[in-house]
N, C-alpha and C positions, 0 to 999 in steps of 0.2 A: 803700302799696298799698290800694286799695278792695276790701273783701270784703263778703259778705252774711252776715247772721246767720240761721242756719237752725234755731235752736231758739227755744222760747217764753221770753220774758222775763216772769216772773211779774207784776212790777209793772204791766206794760202791759195786763194782763188787766182792769184797772179802767177802761180807756178805753171809750167808747161803742162803738167798733169797733176791734179790734186792727189795727195797720198791715198792709197787704198785703205789704210788703217792708221790710226794714231793712238799711241799709248802714253800714259802719264803717271807720274808720282808727284804729289804736292798740290800747290795752290793754283788752280786754273783761273782764279780771279786776275792773276797777273796778265793773262791774255787780253784783258779788257783795257789795260793801261796803254799810254803812249809808250812806244818801244823804239830802241835804237840797237842795231846789230853792230857788234865790234868783232873783227877777225884780224888775223895777221900771222906772222912767222912764229914757229915754235921756238926759235932761238933769237929773241929780241936783244938788241944792244941796250946798254944802260940808259941811254936817252929815251928809247922807245918804252922801256919799262916804267920810267918815271912819269912820262907824259900820258901813257895809256892809263896808268893808275889815276892820275889827276883827272883825266877826261871822264873816265867811267865813274869815278867817285862823285864828281860835280854833277854829272847827268843824273845819277841816282838821287842825289840830294835835292835835285829839282823835280823829283817824283817821276822820273822817266825810267822805265824798266830796261835793263841791259840784257840783250840776247847774244849768246855765243855758243861755241861747240864743245866746251869742257876739255879741249886739248891742252897740251903743255904750252907755255909761252904766253902769247897775247891773250888767248882765251882765258887761261887761268887768272891772269892779272885782272882782266875785265870783270869776271865773276866775283872775285874776292873784293875788289875795290867798290863794287856796287853794294856789297853786303848780300848774303845769300837769301835774304827775304825779299829782294827786289831784282832777282835775276832769273832768266830762263835758260836752261842748258839743253841743247838738242844734240843727241848722240846717235852714232851710226851702228848701234847694236841693241839687243834686247835690254830692257831696263833691269833685268835681274843680274846683269853683268856690269860691274863698276869699272869702266875702262876710259882712259888708261889707269892702270893700278896705282900709279904714283899720285893720282888725284882722287883716290877712293874716299878720303876723309872730306874733301871738298864736295864730292858728289853726295855723300851722306848728308852733309849740311844742307845742300840744295834740296834734297828729297824732303828734309824736315821743315825747311823754311821757305824755299822758293818753288820752282817747277822744273821737273825733268820731263823731256819729251822725246819720243822715238817713233819712227814709222815701222819698227821691227818688233816681232813677237819675242817672247821670252826664249832664251837659248840661242838666238841669232847672234853670231859673232861679227865683228866689224871686218869688212872687206873693202877693196878698192871701190866697188860700185856703190856700197852703202854710204860711203863718205860723200859721194856725189849728191845723193838725195839729201843727206844731212845738211850739206852746205847750202843747197837751194832753199830748204826750209828755214835755216837761220836767216838768210837774206830776205825771204818773203815776209817773215814776221816783223821785221823792223821797218819803221817809216823811212829811215835812211840807212846807209851802210858806211861804217868807218873801217878802213884798212890801215892800221897804224904803221905797219912795216911789211914789205914784201919784195923779194928779189925777182929777177926777170922770169925765172921758171917756177915761181912759187904757186902752190895750189890756190892761194888766196886770190890770185888774179882771175880764176874761174868764177869766184864769188862776185868779183867786180862785174864780169860779163852778165851774170844772172841779174844783178841789180840794174844795170843799164837796160837790159832787155825788158825789165819790169817797169822801166820809167822812173826808177828811184835815183836820187842824188847820192853821190859817193864822195867821201872825204878822206883825207889822210893827214898825217903829221908832216910838216916841212922837214926835210932831211938835208944833211950835208952832202957834198959831192962824193960819189962812189958808195953811198949808203942807200938802201931801199930802192935799188935801181928800177924795180918793177913799178912802184908807185910814182917814182919821179918821171918815168917815161909817159905814164898816163896823164900826169899833170901837164907835161910838155905838150901833149896832144889835145889838152883841154877837155879830157873826159872826166877827170875828177878834180876836186878842189882841195888845197891845203888849208888847214886850220891854223891861223896865225895868232888868234886870241881866244883862249879856251873859255874865259868868262863871257865874252861877247857871244861866242858860238852857242854856249849853253843857254844864255839869256834869250837869244833869238829863237831857239828851238823850244824853250819851255812853254807850257800852256799859259796863255795870257791871263786866264781866269783862275790861276792856281789858288789864290787866296780870296776868290770871289765866288764861292759855291752858291748855287741858286737856292732861294728860300723854299723849303718844302712845306706845302700847304696842309698835308694830312698824313696819317699813318701809312696809308696804302702807297702814296707817292714816295714816302720815305723808304718803304720796303723796295719799291721798284727802282730807286736810285742806284742800287747795286747791280742792276741788270740781272734779276733772277731768272731761272728757267721758267718757261711758260707753265709747265705742269705743276711746278711748285707753287706758283702764284695762284693758279686755279684752285688748288687744294686749300689754300689759306684764305683767299679772298674771291671766291667764285663769281659773285655778282658784280663786284667792282671791276674785275678784269674786262668784262664785256662793256660795262657802262663807260669806263674811262677810255676804252678804245674808240667807242662811238663818239665820245666828246673830243677826241683828238688829243687827249692828254698823254697817251702812251702809244708806243708802236711795238708790234710783235714781229720779230725778224730772226730767222734762223733758230727758232725754238727758244728765244729769249725775249724779255720785255725791256724796253728802253723808254725813259721819260722824255717827252718832247718839250 
């Protein structure tokens, strides 16, 4: 079922203009996770396919959610390698349209297990200008951006510019001469960094407290550890919400509750 997001997603505040509307199908809890955006060419070479898959898979195994655009090529590889229960796909059309059609089964799986996002209402078809906003949303959601392969005139290079404008770090795979000339030029200029060791990269990026969850003292804090909606918490624990806020144990932000 297509629903509308009615609260502010903090990461999207870094965009030039926050989307007027956002629609979704799936698990919005993924928005609360650490996220990495991965984009690139629709026609990756064999090397890019192999290492984009390894990179996305290992990031996902480290409990990092993968964000991409559901397009052919690098996007598809990234979503699949992450497993559809740990990926967010942002599309340039209404969510009642599964586009591109070649990825309709992948999109169905993400609808069921992950999260589909769009800034466009039902019936809206993908056009050149809708991809521009889609790309900016993909970049904004991630803590960093990885462009695994892009030629000199690739649309993925506009995503790099979005990331740099937002102050995000951008990474790429190291390529051979005459391959991925767009990213190689950006590496030469010192604007983006190559990933030489995937395991070290993932380890450095992974949450340091991954296996050290804080000890929950009571049922209410346990409930709040998943950052529930404020209205939901008030309905279930009306007195404790105000008490714990006064005690400084929780924080209410953007319509959600966070444990401090």
